[in-house]
C-alpha positions as CSV (number, residue, x, y, z in Angstrom):
1,X,-8.1,-0.1,-20.5
2,X,-5.2,1.5,-18.7
3,X,-2.7,-0.9,-16.9
4,X,-3.7,0.9,-13.3
5,X,-7.4,0.4,-14.0
6,X,-6.5,-3.1,-15.0
7,X,-4.6,-3.7,-12.0
8,X,-7.0,-2.1,-9.7
9,X,-10.0,-3.9,-11.5
10,X,-8.4,-7.1,-11.0
11,X,-7.5,-6.4,-7.3
12,X,-11.4,-5.4,-6.7
13,X,-11.7,-9.2,-6.5
14,X,-11.2,-8.6,-2.6
15,X,-13.7,-5.6,-2.7
16,X,-16.9,-5.7,-1.0
17,X,-19.2,-7.0,-3.4
18,X,-16.9,-9.8,-4.3
19,X,-15.7,-10.7,-0.9
20,X,-18.4,-13.2,-0.3
21,X,-17.7,-15.2,-3.3
22,X,-14.1,-15.3,-2.2
23,X,-14.5,-15.3,1.5
24,X,-13.2,-18.9,1.8
25,X,-9.8,-18.2,0.1
26,X,-7.0,-19.3,2.5
27,X,-4.4,-16.6,2.0
28,X,-1.9,-18.8,4.0
29,X,-1.6,-21.0,0.6
30,X,-3.5,-19.7,-2.3
31,X,-3.6,-22.1,-5.1
32,X,-4.9,-20.6,-8.3
33,X,-3.9,-17.5,-9.8
34,X,-7.5,-15.9,-8.9
35,X,-6.9,-16.8,-5.3
36,X,-3.3,-15.3,-5.4
37,X,-5.2,-12.1,-6.8
38,X,-7.7,-12.1,-4.1
39,X,-5.0,-12.4,-1.5
40,X,-2.8,-9.6,-3.0
41,X,-6.0,-7.4,-3.0
42,X,-6.8,-8.1,0.7
43,X,-3.0,-7.3,1.6
44,X,-3.2,-4.1,-0.4
45,X,-6.3,-3.3,1.4
46,X,-4.9,-4.0,4.8
47,X,-1.9,-2.0,4.2
48,X,-3.9,1.0,2.7
49,X,-6.0,0.9,6.0
50,X,-2.8,0.8,8.1
51,X,-1.3,3.9,6.2
52,X,-4.7,5.7,6.9
53,X,-4.2,5.0,10.6
54,X,-0.8,6.1,10.7
55,X,-1.7,9.3,8.8
56,X,-4.8,9.9,10.9
57,X,-2.4,9.4,14.1
58,X,0.0,12.0,12.6
59,X,-2.7,14.7,11.7
60,X,-3.9,14.1,15.6
61,X,-0.3,14.7,17.0
62,X,0.2,17.7,14.6
63,X,-2.9,19.4,15.9
64,X,-2.1,18.9,19.5
65,X,1.6,19.8,19.4
66,X,2.0,22.2,16.3
67,X,2.9,25.7,17.1
68,X,1.4,28.0,14.6
69,X,-0.8,26.6,11.7
70,X,-1.2,22.7,12.0
71,X,-3.9,22.8,9.4
72,X,-1.5,24.4,6.8
73,X,1.2,21.5,7.6
74,X,-1.6,19.1,7.3
75,X,-2.6,20.4,3.8
76,X,0.9,20.1,2.8
77,X,0.9,16.5,3.9
78,X,-2.2,16.0,2.3
79,X,-1.2,17.0,-1.1
80,X,2.0,15.0,-0.7
81,X,-0.2,12.1,-0.1
82,X,-2.1,13.1,-3.4
83,X,1.1,13.2,-5.4
84,X,2.4,10.2,-3.9
85,X,-0.6,8.0,-5.0
86,X,-0.4,9.5,-8.4
87,X,3.3,8.0,-8.3
88,X,2.5,4.7,-6.8
89,X,-0.4,4.4,-9.7
90,X,2.0,5.3,-12.2
91,X,4.9,3.4,-11.0
92,X,2.8,0.2,-10.3
93,X,0.9,0.5,-13.7
94,X,4.3,0.4,-15.4
95,X,4.8,-3.0,-13.5
96,X,1.6,-4.3,-14.6
97,X,2.3,-3.3,-18.2
98,X,5.8,-5.0,-18.0
99,X,4.4,-8.2,-16.9
100,X,1.2,-7.7,-19.0
101,X,1.5,-11.0,-20.8
102,X,1.8,-13.2,-18.0
103,X,-0.9,-14.2,-15.5
104,X,1.6,-12.7,-12.7
105,X,0.8,-9.2,-13.8
106,X,-1.7,-8.6,-10.9
107,X,0.3,-10.1,-8.3
108,X,3.6,-8.2,-9.3
109,X,1.7,-4.8,-9.5
110,X,0.1,-5.5,-6.2
111,X,3.4,-6.2,-4.8
112,X,4.6,-3.0,-6.3
113,X,1.9,-1.3,-4.5
114,X,2.4,-3.0,-0.9
115,X,6.1,-2.0,-1.3
116,X,5.2,1.7,-1.9
117,X,2.4,1.7,0.7
118,X,4.9,0.3,3.4
119,X,7.5,2.8,2.5
120,X,4.9,5.6,2.7
121,X,3.7,4.3,6.1
122,X,7.2,4.2,7.4
123,X,7.9,7.7,6.0
124,X,4.8,9.1,7.8
125,X,5.7,7.3,11.1
126,X,9.4,8.6,10.9
127,X,8.5,12.1,10.2
128,X,5.6,12.8,12.2
129,X,5.1,10.3,15.0
130,X,8.3,9.8,16.3
131,X,9.6,12.7,18.7
132,X,13.0,14.3,18.7
133,X,13.6,12.5,21.7
134,X,12.9,9.2,19.9
135,X,9.3,8.5,21.5
136,X,7.0,6.8,19.2
137,X,3.2,7.5,19.1
138,X,2.6,4.3,17.4
139,X,5.0,1.1,16.6
140,X,7.5,1.1,14.0
141,X,5.7,-0.3,10.9
142,X,7.5,-2.8,8.9
143,X,9.5,-1.6,5.9
144,X,9.2,-3.0,2.5
145,X,11.2,-6.3,1.7
146,X,11.4,-7.3,-1.9
147,X,10.5,-11.0,-2.0
148,X,10.3,-11.8,-5.7
149,X,13.6,-13.7,-6.9
150,X,14.7,-15.3,-9.9
151,X,15.8,-18.9,-9.7
152,X,19.2,-19.4,-10.2
153,X,20.2,-21.3,-13.6
154,X,21.8,-24.5,-13.4
């Protein structure tokens, strides 16, 4: 099994069939490793929905405002999205592989995915949803902030 398949298989704990089983997990204070994985999966899904919302809004703006061929530009953006997804799969698969011997592997790979999705969402917002005058069609999405820190040695 590839690292990417393992990662997203593990994160599917947050997907539709398994949601009922894990519906009572409190993601404000997940305890077990599986609960942390469930919460990470939920966060990835939330961020993916937000990226889709920003991308769809960008397409709508381009269709309304673009002179010439908006569909050609939209096709270019869609292709860049396909390539970005391949990059994210590879980059976060490498993170999973790096941490494969520990139970933290899923959370680390999900954190990678969250960072990249946030950056992509911000990129879509900046490039296609903010006018030259600075008027934004949607609020500025949060940028990634890396949270993992290695404890200081004494």
